[in-house]
N, CA, C and O atoms as a GROMACS GRO file, in nm:
protein
  484
    1MET      N    1  -5.170   1.663   2.323
    1MET     CA    2  -5.158   1.545   2.407
    1MET      C    3  -5.035   1.467   2.364
    1MET      O    4  -5.004   1.456   2.245
    2ASN      N    5  -4.967   1.414   2.461
    2ASN     CA    6  -4.852   1.334   2.424
    2ASN      C    7  -4.886   1.186   2.427
    2ASN      O    8  -4.990   1.146   2.479
    3LEU      N    9  -4.799   1.106   2.372
    3LEU     CA   10  -4.822   0.963   2.358
    3LEU      C   11  -4.845   0.895   2.493
    3LEU      O   12  -4.931   0.808   2.504
    4PHE      N   13  -4.770   0.935   2.594
    4PHE     CA   14  -4.785   0.873   2.726
    4PHE      C   15  -4.925   0.897   2.782
    4PHE      O   16  -4.986   0.807   2.840
    5HIS      N   17  -4.975   1.018   2.764
    5HIS     CA   18  -5.108   1.052   2.814
    5HIS      C   19  -5.216   0.975   2.738
    5HIS      O   20  -5.309   0.921   2.797
    6ILE      N   21  -5.202   0.970   2.606
    6ILE     CA   22  -5.301   0.901   2.522
    6ILE      C   23  -5.308   0.752   2.559
    6ILE      O   24  -5.417   0.696   2.568
    7LEU      N   25  -5.193   0.690   2.580
    7LEU     CA   26  -5.189   0.546   2.611
    7LEU      C   27  -5.197   0.517   2.761
    7LEU      O   28  -5.189   0.402   2.803
    8LYS      N   29  -5.212   0.623   2.839
    8LYS     CA   30  -5.223   0.611   2.985
    8LYS      C   31  -5.101   0.537   3.044
    8LYS      O   32  -5.114   0.444   3.123
    9LEU      N   33  -4.984   0.583   3.002
    9LEU     CA   34  -4.858   0.528   3.050
    9LEU      C   35  -4.785   0.631   3.134
    9LEU      O   36  -4.799   0.752   3.112
   10SER      N   37  -4.708   0.584   3.228
   10SER     CA   38  -4.629   0.673   3.312
   10SER      C   39  -4.504   0.717   3.237
   10SER      O   40  -4.439   0.637   3.168
   11ALA      N   41  -4.470   0.845   3.250
   11ALA     CA   42  -4.350   0.898   3.186
   11ALA      C   43  -4.246   0.935   3.291
   11ALA      O   44  -4.151   1.008   3.261
   12GLU      N   45  -4.262   0.885   3.412
   12GLU     CA   46  -4.170   0.925   3.521
   12GLU      C   47  -4.027   0.879   3.495
   12GLU      O   48  -3.933   0.943   3.543
   13PHE      N   49  -4.008   0.771   3.421
   13PHE     CA   50  -3.872   0.723   3.394
   13PHE      C   51  -3.792   0.823   3.309
   13PHE      O   52  -3.669   0.818   3.309
   14LEU      N   53  -3.860   0.914   3.238
   14LEU     CA   54  -3.790   1.010   3.154
   14LEU      C   55  -3.702   1.106   3.233
   14LEU      O   56  -3.605   1.160   3.180
   15SER      N   57  -3.735   1.126   3.359
   15SER     CA   58  -3.655   1.217   3.441
   15SER      C   59  -3.528   1.150   3.495
   15SER      O   60  -3.442   1.218   3.551
   16ALA      N   61  -3.517   1.020   3.478
   16ALA     CA   62  -3.400   0.946   3.527
   16ALA      C   63  -3.296   0.934   3.416
   16ALA      O   64  -3.323   0.961   3.299
   17ASP      N   65  -3.177   0.893   3.456
   17ASP     CA   66  -3.069   0.868   3.361
   17ASP      C   67  -3.110   0.753   3.267
   17ASP      O   68  -3.153   0.648   3.315
   18PRO      N   69  -3.098   0.771   3.135
   18PRO     CA   70  -3.138   0.667   3.040
   18PRO      C   71  -3.068   0.532   3.063
   18PRO      O   72  -3.120   0.428   3.023
   19ASN      N   73  -2.952   0.534   3.125
   19ASN     CA   74  -2.880   0.410   3.153
   19ASN      C   75  -2.952   0.320   3.253
   19ASN      O   76  -2.927   0.200   3.258
   20ILE      N   77  -3.041   0.379   3.333
   20ILE     CA   78  -3.112   0.299   3.433
   20ILE      C   79  -3.261   0.282   3.403
   20ILE      O   80  -3.336   0.231   3.486
   21TRP      N   81  -3.304   0.323   3.285
   21TRP     CA   82  -3.446   0.312   3.250
   21TRP      C   83  -3.496   0.168   3.259
   21TRP      O   84  -3.605   0.143   3.309
   22GLU      N   85  -3.416   0.074   3.212
   22GLU     CA   86  -3.461  -0.066   3.211
   22GLU      C   87  -3.482  -0.121   3.351
   22GLU      O   88  -3.548  -0.223   3.367
   23LEU      N   89  -3.428  -0.055   3.451
   23LEU     CA   90  -3.447  -0.099   3.589
   23LEU      C   91  -3.577  -0.046   3.649
   23LEU      O   92  -3.621  -0.092   3.755
   24GLN      N   93  -3.639   0.049   3.583
   24GLN     CA   94  -3.759   0.112   3.637
   24GLN      C   95  -3.885   0.042   3.584
   24GLN      O   96  -3.895   0.008   3.466
   25GLU      N   97  -3.979   0.022   3.674
   25GLU     CA   98  -4.104  -0.047   3.641
   25GLU      C   99  -4.186   0.029   3.537
   25GLU      O  100  -4.244  -0.033   3.448
   26SER      N  101  -4.191   0.163   3.546
   26SER     CA  102  -4.271   0.241   3.451
   26SER      C  103  -4.219   0.225   3.308
   26SER      O  104  -4.296   0.221   3.213
   27TYR      N  105  -4.088   0.217   3.294
   27TYR     CA  106  -4.028   0.196   3.163
   27TYR      C  107  -4.061   0.056   3.110
   27TYR      O  108  -4.102   0.042   2.995
   28SER      N  109  -4.043  -0.044   3.193
   28SER     CA  110  -4.069  -0.182   3.151
   28SER      C  111  -4.214  -0.203   3.111
   28SER      O  112  -4.243  -0.267   3.010
   29LEU      N  113  -4.305  -0.149   3.191
   29LEU     CA  114  -4.447  -0.162   3.161
   29LEU      C  115  -4.482  -0.090   3.030
   29LEU      O  116  -4.553  -0.145   2.946
   30GLY      N  117  -4.432   0.031   3.014
   30GLY     CA  118  -4.457   0.107   2.893
   30GLY      C  119  -4.399   0.039   2.770
   30GLY      O  120  -4.462   0.036   2.664
   31ARG      N  121  -4.280  -0.015   2.784
   31ARG     CA  122  -4.216  -0.083   2.671
   31ARG      C  123  -4.296  -0.206   2.628
   31ARG      O  124  -4.318  -0.228   2.509
   32ARG      N  125  -4.340  -0.285   2.725
   32ARG     CA  126  -4.421  -0.403   2.692
   32ARG      C  127  -4.550  -0.362   2.623
   32ARG      O  128  -4.594  -0.425   2.527
   33HIS      N  129  -4.610  -0.255   2.672
   33HIS     CA  130  -4.736  -0.206   2.614
   33HIS      C  131  -4.714  -0.161   2.469
   33HIS      O  132  -4.792  -0.196   2.380
   34LEU      N  133  -4.609  -0.084   2.445
   34LEU     CA  134  -4.582  -0.032   2.310
   34LEU      C  135  -4.541  -0.143   2.213
   34LEU      O  136  -4.577  -0.138   2.096
   35GLU      N  137  -4.467  -0.240   2.261
   35GLU     CA  138  -4.426  -0.351   2.174
   35GLU      C  139  -4.545  -0.437   2.133
   35GLU      O  140  -4.540  -0.504   2.030
   36ALA      N  141  -4.650  -0.436   2.212
   36ALA     CA  142  -4.769  -0.516   2.182
   36ALA      C  143  -4.862  -0.446   2.081
   36ALA      O  144  -4.952  -0.510   2.026
   37LEU      N  145  -4.841  -0.316   2.058
   37LEU     CA  146  -4.927  -0.242   1.965
   37LEU      C  147  -4.901  -0.285   1.822
   37LEU      O  148  -4.787  -0.310   1.782
   38LYS      N  149  -5.009  -0.295   1.745
   38LYS     CA  150  -4.996  -0.322   1.603
   38LYS      C  151  -5.004  -0.188   1.530
   38LYS      O  152  -5.097  -0.110   1.551
   39VAL      N  153  -4.907  -0.163   1.446
   39VAL     CA  154  -4.901  -0.038   1.372
   39VAL      C  155  -4.967  -0.057   1.236
   39VAL      O  156  -4.930  -0.147   1.160
   40VAL      N  157  -5.065   0.028   1.207
   40VAL     CA  158  -5.137   0.020   1.081
   40VAL      C  159  -5.151   0.160   1.025
   40VAL      O  160  -5.190   0.253   1.096
   41ASN      N  161  -5.118   0.174   0.899
   41ASN     CA  162  -5.136   0.302   0.831
   41ASN      C  163  -5.255   0.284   0.738
   41ASN      O  164  -5.237   0.262   0.618
   42ASP      N  165  -5.374   0.293   0.792
   42ASP     CA  166  -5.496   0.265   0.718
   42ASP      C  167  -5.513   0.356   0.598
   42ASP      O  168  -5.553   0.310   0.491
   43ILE      N  169  -5.484   0.484   0.614
   43ILE     CA  170  -5.502   0.579   0.503
   43ILE      C  171  -5.409   0.542   0.387
   43ILE      O  172  -5.451   0.541   0.272
   44ALA      N  173  -5.284   0.512   0.418
   44ALA     CA  174  -5.190   0.475   0.312
   44ALA      C  175  -5.232   0.345   0.244
   44ALA      O  176  -5.226   0.334   0.122
   45GLU      N  177  -5.275   0.247   0.322
   45GLU     CA  178  -5.317   0.120   0.265
   45GLU      C  179  -5.440   0.137   0.176
   45GLU      O  180  -5.447   0.077   0.068
   46ARG      N  181  -5.535   0.217   0.219
   46ARG     CA  182  -5.655   0.241   0.139
   46ARG      C  183  -5.620   0.316   0.011
   46ARG      O  184  -5.674   0.286  -0.095
   47THR      N  185  -5.530   0.413   0.020
   47THR     CA  186  -5.489   0.490  -0.097
   47THR      C  187  -5.421   0.399  -0.200
   47THR      O  188  -5.447   0.410  -0.319
   48ILE      N  189  -5.335   0.312  -0.152
   48ILE     CA  190  -5.266   0.218  -0.243
   48ILE      C  191  -5.367   0.126  -0.310
   48ILE      O  192  -5.358   0.102  -0.430
   49ALA      N  193  -5.462   0.074  -0.233
   49ALA     CA  194  -5.564  -0.014  -0.290
   49ALA      C  195  -5.647   0.059  -0.395
   49ALA      O  196  -5.678   0.002  -0.500
   50ILE      N  197  -5.684   0.182  -0.367
   50ILE     CA  198  -5.762   0.261  -0.463
   50ILE      C  199  -5.681   0.283  -0.590
   50ILE      O  200  -5.732   0.269  -0.701
   51MET      N  201  -5.554   0.319  -0.572
   51MET     CA  202  -5.469   0.345  -0.688
   51MET      C  203  -5.452   0.219  -0.772
   51MET      O  204  -5.457   0.225  -0.895
   52GLN      N  205  -5.433   0.104  -0.708
   52GLN     CA  206  -5.418  -0.021  -0.782
   52GLN      C  207  -5.546  -0.054  -0.859
   52GLN      O  208  -5.540  -0.097  -0.974
   53GLU      N  209  -5.659  -0.034  -0.795
   53GLU     CA  210  -5.787  -0.060  -0.861
   53GLU      C  211  -5.806   0.034  -0.980
   53GLU      O  212  -5.849  -0.008  -1.088
   54TYR      N  213  -5.776   0.160  -0.960
   54TYR     CA  214  -5.792   0.259  -1.066
   54TYR      C  215  -5.695   0.233  -1.181
   54TYR      O  216  -5.730   0.249  -1.297
   55ASN      N  217  -5.572   0.193  -1.148
   55ASN     CA  218  -5.472   0.164  -1.251
   55ASN      C  219  -5.519   0.056  -1.346
   55ASN      O  220  -5.493   0.063  -1.466
   56LYS      N  221  -5.588  -0.044  -1.295
   56LYS     CA  222  -5.636  -0.154  -1.379
   56LYS      C  223  -5.736  -0.105  -1.483
   56LYS      O  224  -5.747  -0.163  -1.591
   57THR      N  225  -5.809   0.001  -1.452
   57THR     CA  226  -5.907   0.053  -1.547
   57THR      C  227  -5.845   0.149  -1.648
   57THR      O  228  -5.902   0.170  -1.755
   58LEU      N  229  -5.730   0.208  -1.614
   58LEU     CA  230  -5.667   0.307  -1.702
   58LEU      C  231  -5.591   0.246  -1.818
   58LEU      O  232  -5.617   0.276  -1.934
   59THR      N  233  -5.497   0.161  -1.785
   59THR     CA  234  -5.408   0.109  -1.888
   59THR      C  235  -5.347  -0.023  -1.844
   59THR      O  236  -5.329  -0.049  -1.725
   60LYS      N  237  -5.315  -0.103  -1.942
   60LYS     CA  238  -5.245  -0.230  -1.916
   60LYS      C  239  -5.097  -0.215  -1.947
   60LYS      O  240  -5.017  -0.301  -1.911
   61ASP      N  241  -5.061  -0.107  -2.013
   61ASP     CA  242  -4.924  -0.083  -2.054
   61ASP      C  243  -4.846  -0.014  -1.942
   61ASP      O  244  -4.885   0.093  -1.897
   62GLU      N  245  -4.737  -0.075  -1.899
   62GLU     CA  246  -4.657  -0.023  -1.788
   62GLU      C  247  -4.597   0.114  -1.820
   62GLU      O  248  -4.590   0.200  -1.731
   63GLU      N  249  -4.555   0.136  -1.943
   63GLU     CA  250  -4.496   0.265  -1.981
   63GLU      C  251  -4.600   0.377  -1.971
   63GLU      O  252  -4.571   0.485  -1.921
   64ASP      N  253  -4.721   0.349  -2.019
   64ASP     CA  254  -4.829   0.448  -2.008
   64ASP      C  255  -4.862   0.477  -1.862
   64ASP      O  256  -4.886   0.591  -1.824
   65LEU      N  257  -4.863   0.372  -1.783
   65LEU     CA  258  -4.893   0.389  -1.640
   65LEU      C  259  -4.788   0.476  -1.573
   65LEU      O  260  -4.822   0.566  -1.496
   66GLN      N  261  -4.660   0.451  -1.601
   66GLN     CA  262  -4.553   0.531  -1.541
   66GLN      C  263  -4.563   0.676  -1.585
   66GLN      O  264  -4.540   0.767  -1.506
   67PHE      N  265  -4.597   0.699  -1.712
   67PHE     CA  266  -4.615   0.835  -1.761
   67PHE      C  267  -4.729   0.904  -1.686
   67PHE      O  268  -4.715   1.018  -1.642
   68LEU      N  269  -4.840   0.834  -1.672
   68LEU     CA  270  -4.956   0.890  -1.602
   68LEU      C  271  -4.922   0.922  -1.457
   68LEU      O  272  -4.960   1.028  -1.407
   69LEU      N  273  -4.850   0.833  -1.391
   69LEU     CA  274  -4.810   0.859  -1.252
   69LEU      C  275  -4.719   0.981  -1.243
   69LEU      O  276  -4.728   1.059  -1.147
   70GLN      N  277  -4.632   0.999  -1.341
   70GLN     CA  278  -4.544   1.117  -1.342
   70GLN      C  279  -4.625   1.244  -1.362
   70GLN      O  280  -4.598   1.346  -1.299
   71VAL      N  281  -4.725   1.238  -1.451
   71VAL     CA  282  -4.811   1.354  -1.474
   71VAL      C  283  -4.887   1.388  -1.346
   71VAL      O  284  -4.901   1.506  -1.311
   72ILE      N  285  -4.937   1.286  -1.277
   72ILE     CA  286  -5.010   1.310  -1.151
   72ILE      C  287  -4.917   1.373  -1.048
   72ILE      O  288  -4.956   1.467  -0.978
   73ALA      N  289  -4.795   1.321  -1.037
   73ALA     CA  290  -4.699   1.378  -0.941
   73ALA      C  291  -4.668   1.524  -0.975
   73ALA      O  292  -4.662   1.609  -0.886
   74ASP      N  293  -4.649   1.553  -1.104
   74ASP     CA  294  -4.624   1.691  -1.146
   74ASP      C  295  -4.744   1.780  -1.115
   74ASP      O  296  -4.729   1.893  -1.070
   75HIS      N  297  -4.862   1.727  -1.141
   75HIS     CA  298  -4.985   1.802  -1.114
   75HIS      C  299  -4.998   1.833  -0.965
   75HIS      O  300  -5.034   1.945  -0.927
   76CYS      N  301  -4.969   1.734  -0.881
   76CYS     CA  302  -4.978   1.755  -0.736
   76CYS      C  303  -4.879   1.861  -0.690
   76CYS      O  304  -4.910   1.940  -0.601
   77GLN      N  305  -4.760   1.863  -0.749
   77GLN     CA  306  -4.662   1.966  -0.715
   77GLN      C  307  -4.708   2.102  -0.761
   77GLN      O  308  -4.699   2.200  -0.687
   78LEU      N  309  -4.757   2.109  -0.883
   78LEU     CA  310  -4.798   2.235  -0.941
   78LEU      C  311  -4.918   2.295  -0.868
   78LEU      O  312  -4.925   2.416  -0.849
   79TYR      N  313  -5.012   2.212  -0.828
   79TYR     CA  314  -5.135   2.258  -0.764
   79TYR      C  315  -5.148   2.206  -0.621
   79TYR      O  316  -5.257   2.170  -0.579
   80SER      N  317  -5.039   2.203  -0.547
   80SER     CA  318  -5.040   2.145  -0.413
   80SER      C  319  -5.131   2.221  -0.316
   80SER      O  320  -5.183   2.161  -0.222
   81THR      N  321  -5.150   2.349  -0.337
   81THR     CA  322  -5.235   2.427  -0.246
   81THR      C  323  -5.364   2.472  -0.312
   81THR      O  324  -5.440   2.549  -0.254
   82ALA      N  325  -5.389   2.423  -0.433
   82ALA     CA  326  -5.507   2.469  -0.507
   82ALA      C  327  -5.636   2.410  -0.450
   82ALA      O  328  -5.641   2.294  -0.407
   83ASN      N  329  -5.739   2.492  -0.451
   83ASN     CA  330  -5.871   2.442  -0.412
   83ASN      C  331  -5.949   2.410  -0.540
   83ASN      O  332  -5.899   2.430  -0.650
   84LYS      N  333  -6.071   2.362  -0.524
   84LYS     CA  334  -6.150   2.319  -0.639
   84LYS      C  335  -6.171   2.433  -0.739
   84LYS      O  336  -6.161   2.411  -0.860
   85THR      N  337  -6.199   2.553  -0.691
   85THR     CA  338  -6.222   2.668  -0.780
   85THR      C  339  -6.098   2.697  -0.864
   85THR      O  340  -6.108   2.720  -0.984
   86GLU      N  341  -5.981   2.695  -0.801
   86GLU     CA  342  -5.858   2.722  -0.874
   86GLU      C  343  -5.829   2.612  -0.975
   86GLU      O  344  -5.779   2.640  -1.084
   87LEU      N  345  -5.859   2.486  -0.941
   87LEU     CA  346  -5.838   2.378  -1.036
   87LEU      C  347  -5.930   2.392  -1.157
   87LEU      O  348  -5.887   2.372  -1.270
   88VAL      N  349  -6.055   2.427  -1.133
   88VAL     CA  350  -6.149   2.447  -1.243
   88VAL      C  351  -6.102   2.564  -1.330
   88VAL      O  352  -6.103   2.554  -1.452
   89GLN      N  353  -6.060   2.674  -1.268
   89GLN     CA  354  -6.011   2.790  -1.341
   89GLN      C  355  -5.889   2.754  -1.425
   89GLN      O  356  -5.878   2.795  -1.540
   90SER      N  357  -5.797   2.677  -1.368
   90SER     CA  358  -5.677   2.638  -1.442
   90SER      C  359  -5.714   2.548  -1.560
   90SER      O  360  -5.650   2.554  -1.665
   91ARG      N  361  -5.816   2.466  -1.542
   91ARG     CA  362  -5.862   2.382  -1.653
   91ARG      C  363  -5.921   2.468  -1.764
   91ARG      O  364  -5.897   2.442  -1.882
   92LEU      N  365  -5.998   2.571  -1.727
   92LEU     CA  366  -6.057   2.657  -1.828
   92LEU      C  367  -5.950   2.734  -1.905
   92LEU      O  368  -5.960   2.751  -2.027
   93MET      N  369  -5.849   2.781  -1.834
   93MET     CA  370  -5.740   2.853  -1.899
   93MET      C  371  -5.663   2.761  -1.993
   93MET      O  372  -5.626   2.800  -2.103
   94ALA      N  373  -5.639   2.639  -1.948
   94ALA     CA  374  -5.565   2.544  -2.030
   94ALA      C  375  -5.644   2.505  -2.154
   94ALA      O  376  -5.586   2.468  -2.256
   95ASP      N  377  -5.776   2.513  -2.145
   95ASP     CA  378  -5.862   2.475  -2.258
   95ASP      C  379  -5.831   2.558  -2.381
   95ASP      O  380  -5.833   2.507  -2.493
   96THR      N  381  -5.801   2.682  -2.362
   96THR     CA  382  -5.771   2.767  -2.477
   96THR      C  383  -5.633   2.736  -2.533
   96THR      O  384  -5.607   2.765  -2.650
   97GLU      N  385  -5.545   2.679  -2.453
   97GLU     CA  386  -5.409   2.650  -2.498
   97GLU      C  387  -5.395   2.511  -2.560
   97GLU      O  388  -5.336   2.494  -2.667
   98ASN      N  389  -5.452   2.413  -2.491
   98ASN     CA  390  -5.430   2.276  -2.538
   98ASN      C  391  -5.541   2.186  -2.486
   98ASN      O  392  -5.549   2.159  -2.366
   99PHE      N  393  -5.625   2.139  -2.576
   99PHE     CA  394  -5.740   2.060  -2.537
   99PHE      C  395  -5.699   1.929  -2.469
   99PHE      O  396  -5.764   1.887  -2.373
  100ASN      N  397  -5.594   1.864  -2.515
  100ASN     CA  398  -5.549   1.738  -2.456
  100ASN      C  399  -5.506   1.755  -2.310
  100ASN      O  400  -5.530   1.667  -2.228
  101LYS      N  401  -5.443   1.868  -2.279
  101LYS     CA  402  -5.403   1.893  -2.141
  101LYS      C  403  -5.525   1.905  -2.051
  101LYS      O  404  -5.522   1.860  -1.936
  102VAL      N  405  -5.630   1.964  -2.102
  102VAL     CA  406  -5.753   1.978  -2.023
  102VAL      C  407  -5.811   1.842  -1.991
  102VAL      O  408  -5.853   1.818  -1.878
  103ILE      N  409  -5.814   1.753  -2.090
  103ILE     CA  410  -5.866   1.619  -2.067
  103ILE      C  411  -5.786   1.550  -1.958
  103ILE      O  412  -5.843   1.491  -1.866
  104LEU      N  413  -5.653   1.557  -1.968
  104LEU     CA  414  -5.567   1.493  -1.870
  104LEU      C  415  -5.584   1.556  -1.732
  104LEU      O  416  -5.594   1.484  -1.632
  105LEU      N  417  -5.589   1.690  -1.723
  105LEU     CA  418  -5.611   1.756  -1.595
  105LEU      C  419  -5.745   1.715  -1.535
  105LEU      O  420  -5.756   1.696  -1.414
  106GLY      N  421  -5.846   1.701  -1.620
  106GLY     CA  422  -5.977   1.659  -1.572
  106GLY      C  423  -5.971   1.521  -1.511
  106GLY      O  424  -6.028   1.497  -1.405
  107ARG      N  425  -5.902   1.429  -1.578
  107ARG     CA  426  -5.889   1.294  -1.524
  107ARG      C  427  -5.812   1.293  -1.393
  107ARG      O  428  -5.848   1.223  -1.298
  108ILE      N  429  -5.706   1.372  -1.389
  108ILE     CA  430  -5.626   1.380  -1.267
  108ILE      C  431  -5.708   1.441  -1.154
  108ILE      O  432  -5.704   1.393  -1.041
  109THR      N  433  -5.781   1.548  -1.184
  109THR     CA  434  -5.864   1.613  -1.082
  109THR      C  435  -5.970   1.517  -1.029
  109THR      O  436  -5.993   1.509  -0.909
  110VAL      N  437  -6.033   1.444  -1.120
  110VAL     CA  438  -6.134   1.346  -1.077
  110VAL      C  439  -6.068   1.239  -0.991
  110VAL      O  440  -6.123   1.200  -0.888
  111LEU      N  441  -5.951   1.192  -1.033
  111LEU     CA  442  -5.879   1.092  -0.955
  111LEU      C  443  -5.846   1.144  -0.816
  111LEU      O  444  -5.869   1.075  -0.717
  112ARG      N  445  -5.792   1.266  -0.809
  112ARG     CA  446  -5.757   1.323  -0.678
  112ARG      C  447  -5.880   1.341  -0.590
  112ARG      O  448  -5.877   1.313  -0.471
  113MET      N  449  -5.990   1.389  -0.651
  113MET     CA  450  -6.112   1.409  -0.573
  113MET      C  451  -6.169   1.276  -0.527
  113MET      O  452  -6.216   1.265  -0.414
  114TYR      N  453  -6.165   1.173  -0.614
  114TYR     CA  454  -6.213   1.040  -0.577
  114TYR      C  455  -6.128   0.982  -0.465
  114TYR      O  456  -6.181   0.932  -0.366
  115MET      N  457  -5.995   0.990  -0.480
  115MET     CA  458  -5.906   0.937  -0.376
  115MET      C  459  -5.928   1.011  -0.244
  115MET      O  460  -5.932   0.949  -0.138
  116TRP      N  461  -5.944   1.143  -0.250
  116TRP     CA  462  -5.964   1.221  -0.129
  116TRP      C  463  -6.096   1.183  -0.061
  116TRP      O  464  -6.102   1.172   0.061
  117SER      N  465  -6.202   1.163  -0.140
  117SER     CA  466  -6.331   1.130  -0.081
  117SER      C  467  -6.329   0.993  -0.016
  117SER      O  468  -6.392   0.974   0.088
  118VAL      N  469  -6.258   0.897  -0.075
  118VAL     CA  470  -6.251   0.763  -0.017
  118VAL      C  471  -6.165   0.763   0.108
  118VAL      O  472  -6.199   0.698   0.207
  119VAL      N  473  -6.055   0.836   0.104
  119VAL     CA  474  -5.963   0.840   0.219
  119VAL      C  475  -6.027   0.910   0.338
  119VAL      O  476  -6.003   0.872   0.453
  120THR      N  477  -6.108   1.013   0.312
  120THR     CA  478  -6.166   1.089   0.423
  120THR      C  479  -6.297   1.032   0.471
  120THR      O  480  -6.351   1.081   0.570
  121ASP      N  481  -6.351   0.930   0.406
  121ASP     CA  482  -6.476   0.869   0.452
  121ASP      C  483  -6.456   0.793   0.581
  121ASP      O  484  -6.550   0.735   0.634
   0.00000   0.00000   0.00000
């Protein structure tokens, strides 16, 4: 579906020369309608609020927070297509190599799962 259909607006002005669009009623009506819309990115706003709330519980130190955010970004890149089973498997494999990495991956996984569950509710 295109935007015109969803908003029940006429798209007939698109077939005309763009220099005369402002003279056409369908363009003027559509423009007024679109300018009146309020744009909200609810998912992004909720994610930011969750992250801010979670940050307050993790650390008060800005340097630690920036490090943690970098680790999360690296984790998201490394496991961008991973499902829960693969994340658990990677945690088990890391356990034999470095216990601290497992703890951090666990926290990141919980954070990602928590953020995902809140965003998709």
